[in-house]
Structure formats: structure tokens, C-alpha cells
C-alpha atoms as one frame of an Amber mdcrd trajectory, in Angstrom:
protein
  -7.196  29.627 -13.879  -7.421  27.127 -16.712 -10.505  25.057 -16.719  -8.801
  21.779 -16.855  -6.752  22.532 -13.806  -9.983  23.615 -12.035 -11.887  20.352
 -12.957  -8.885  18.324 -11.834  -8.779  20.219  -8.294 -12.480  19.598  -8.107
 -11.932  16.065  -8.949  -9.353  15.604  -6.355 -11.304  17.503  -3.685 -14.047
  15.028  -4.261 -11.691  12.138  -3.617  -9.379  13.664  -0.779 -11.582  16.215
   0.931 -11.750  14.288   4.152  -8.098  14.523   4.691  -8.408  18.622   4.931
  -8.980  20.580   7.671 -12.531  22.121   8.119 -11.037  25.615   7.260  -9.492
  24.220   4.190 -12.714  22.764   2.855 -14.462  26.153   3.740 -12.026  28.225
   1.711 -11.986  25.659  -1.077 -15.774  25.312  -1.526 -16.301  29.096  -1.295
 -13.885  29.712  -4.073 -14.636  26.546  -6.395 -18.173  25.869  -5.642 -19.625
  29.351  -4.616 -17.550  31.145  -7.173 -16.475  33.642  -4.471 -13.516  35.782
  -4.884 -10.440  35.780  -2.707 -11.583  39.105  -1.178 -15.025  38.188  -0.595
 -13.946  35.245   1.144 -11.442  37.222   3.315 -14.103  39.433   4.100 -16.576
  36.508   5.217 -13.634  34.884   7.417 -12.274  38.197   8.621  -8.725  37.175
   7.405  -6.352  38.685   5.046  -6.661  38.079   1.120  -2.932  36.896   1.429
  -4.360  34.327   4.238  -7.005  33.058   1.976  -4.608  32.792  -1.054  -2.131
  31.037   1.008  -4.678  28.337   2.397  -6.062  27.874  -1.143  -2.382  27.018
  -2.349  -1.836  24.910   0.440  -5.017  22.904  -0.219  -3.937  22.675  -4.055
  -0.527  21.434  -3.007  -2.143  18.897  -0.462  -4.654  17.310  -3.031  -1.806
  16.756  -5.805   0.387  15.582  -3.073  -2.392  12.995  -2.064  -2.851  12.111
  -5.539   0.982  11.516  -5.946   1.001   9.066  -2.839  -2.634   7.344  -3.259
  -3.259   7.587  -6.952  -6.917   7.235  -6.547  -7.792   9.157  -9.541  -5.358
   7.756 -11.683  -6.829   4.076 -10.509 -10.312   5.050 -11.202  -9.321   6.406
 -14.666  -7.768   3.309 -15.488 -10.524   1.031 -14.411 -13.085   3.363 -16.124
 -11.098   3.135 -19.230 -11.275  -0.678 -19.383 -13.750  -2.272 -21.867 -16.375
  -4.742 -20.884 -14.300  -7.919 -21.758 -11.173  -6.585 -19.557 -13.291  -5.870
 -16.394 -12.577  -8.869 -14.321 -12.140  -9.127 -10.539  -8.343  -9.958 -10.743
  -7.698  -6.907 -13.458  -9.471  -4.535 -11.150  -7.757  -5.861  -8.090  -4.405
  -5.657  -9.736  -5.137  -1.956 -10.693  -6.030  -1.145  -7.123  -3.027  -2.622
  -5.809  -0.611  -0.745  -8.149
């Protein structure tokens, strides 16, 4: 997996993990944070490798879907890109309301 895609998924996970099921969180964290393989995760949870793969794909799709709807990552990036002169309450609020 591309490093950039991996970093984006982890960023989205940080923002939206509370919207995932406990099982989805466990698989994601084992795969992305503990660096376990799909086979290792399958053994740990006594499910098929395909089941783990499917869950990871569902999580990935869910994270991108949440971002498409809520745009939290986009808004945070936009706010962080403001220089000191632009950081005013009304500017930040307008970004949040987008």
C-alpha cells in the first residue's frame, strides 16, 4: 500500500473511528498500528483471511465516505493553512460551516 494512502487512512481513522464498530476498529488497529498481516489477524479472531480483507475494505470505504460527507480533514487542513493574519473567528467559522 502506498505510504500516502496509508497516512490518509490513519488520519481519517483518527477523526472518524468513533463511527466504526468495535470489530472494525480492532481489525484496522491491528493492521495499521500493530502491523499485523491479514493472515495473522484472521488467526487471532478465528475468521477467514477474506473476512478480514472485506472488513478492512469496508472500513476504508466508510472512512472515505465519512470524509466526503463531513469534510473534517479538509476543514482542518484549510484552517491549518491560514496564516496568522487570516486567523479570525469569522474566517474559521465560515470554513467550519462549509
